[in-house]
N, C-alpha and C positions, 0 to 999 in steps of 0.2 A: 570127732573129722568137720576140719572147715567147710565151705564154698565161696570158693573166691568167683562173686561177678564182677565181674570190668568189662570196655568197649573190647571191643579185638584186638586192637593197635597197643594197648595199654598192659594187655599180660606180661607180667615180669618176663626178662632176657632169660631168665634162668630155669622158667619152666617150658618158653617154647619147645624147644629142645626135642620136651617129655609129648607134647601134645603130637608136635609130628611123629613121632617111634611111635606112637597109641593110633595113629590116621595110618601107617602105612603099617599098623600086625590086624587093621581089619582089610582095611583094604591095600593089600600087594601094590605096590606102582606099578609092576607089569602087568598085572591081573584087569580080567573086560571089563570088571565091578569099579575100577578105583575112574574117582571123581575127576577129570581134565583138568582141578585143579583144586585145591583147597582154601589157597585164597580165599578170599568172601568181596562182594565189589561194594563198597567205603558205599555207596549210594542206598546199600540197604542197610543202612545201620548195624552191622552184626556187636553182640553181646557177648562173650564168652562166659560160658559155666567151668569150673575146675574144683572137684571134687579132689581134697589133697589132707593127705595127711603127710603130715612130717614134711619132708621135702620131696614126696613124689608124688606126680597125677596120677589116680587113680581114675578116675575116669573127667569125660571134658562134650561137651556141646556147644555150636554156638545159639544162638537166636535170632534171626532177620527179622522185618521189619517195613512194611510200607501200604500204602495205602489200594486198595482194590475197588472196583466197580465191579457191581455182584448185583442183577438185576432193577438192575437204576440208580440202587441207592450207596453210596460210598462208605466202606469201613477199614475201620484200621485194623489190620493182621500182623503176625508173626507166622511162624514156622522154627521149630527146630530144624537141623545141620547137622551134621557129621556129629551124631550120636555115638559113645564109644566108650566100651570098656578095657581096662586091661586083662587080657587073656588072664591073667595069673591072678585076677582078682571077680573075676566073676565067678555067680553063685551068690554073693554075700549081698545082694542088695544095693549094691552101689550105684548100678546105672540106674534104679527104681527111683532112688532117694532124689541123684538128680535129676530128673527128669520133672517127678512128681515137684521140688525145692525152682525146677524151670515153669514149671504150668503157674506157680505161686509168684514167682518173678513177674512173668509174661502179662498177667489179674493185675499187677500193679502200677505196671507201665502207661497203662490206663486206654487198654488194647482195646478194642469192639470182639474179637476172638481170637485165637488158632488152630492154624492148619498146618498142615503138612501129612504127606504117604509116610512108608513104611512096607515093610516086605509083609505079605502077607501074614507066617510063619511068628509075627513080631507083631501083633495085632492084642494078643492078652496081654502080653507084656507092656503095653501101654494105656489100656484100658486100666490096668490096677494099682498104677502112676495117674488115677483123675482123668482120661482121655475118651472122649469117643467113638467109637468110627460115625462117620457120616454112608448110613447104604446108599451104594449107586451112585457116590459123588467121586467126579474128575477133577482133576488140579490140571487146570492148561501153563507151563513153563515155558522158557523161550522169552519171543516177542513174540508182538500180534505178526508178523513175515514172518518167522521159523519158529510155528510155535513145537512147544514138544510137552505132550497131552501124556495126563501118569498110568493110561489105557492103553500106550502104547503098546504093539508087538512085541512079545518077550516080555515085556513087566507084567510080573504077580501081586502089587498095590493095594493097598487100601488107603482112605482116607479117612485120618485122624481130626481130631477138633475138640476145641475148649468153648464155649461161650462168655463172655466175661460183665458184658456191658450192657444195660439196658436194651440200647439197640440192640447188641449181638444178639440177646436172650430173644429176644421180641423177634426178629429175623430168624432166627434161625430153622423155620420148616423150610427156607427159598432153597436152603444148603441140600439135602438129600437129593439124592438123585437130577445134578445138575452137574451143568459143564462151567468149573469158574473160575475164571479170567486171571488167572495168577503174573503173569508174565512177569517174570525178578528181571531179566537180562538173560544175555547170555555166560557171563561168568557163573551163577548162580541156577542152572537150566531150572531147576524142581528143587529147591530147599527142602 
């Protein structure tokens, strides 16, 4: 099964409704867990990755990118967003394959690191795809004037990471047990 990778705006029109259906299946629009929007901020240069069988999208995710400053150093960072597998296709390794491919894709983008949060029960899944937990790390989303930290009450999130460049690897020890100013904005409050 091929994995299609393209800028979010270039996802073929015939596949867009399927991606929307997958997201609605995972996060029903009327539920408290539903994001405010599935449209990503274009400033984060979203890249979509779709696992496609024939004409059917089995799994999808988006990669969002921006520069961050952590402990006085600039890093080219990216994160996973809206990772979803079709309910009927779960348990077959499709999500793991896509998340593993995303890690490889991010490394090829000349990024220093990948950072994202996930629900605590999903930590082993992401670790099986090559990501590592950053113990005690908190991502601070939103904006500096309206922060959205991943350790807010009611969240049970862990921070996952991958270090890709020599700079990222050299400074990886500065990320565990830290507050990381991600600040992706008001649309993608916490990618």
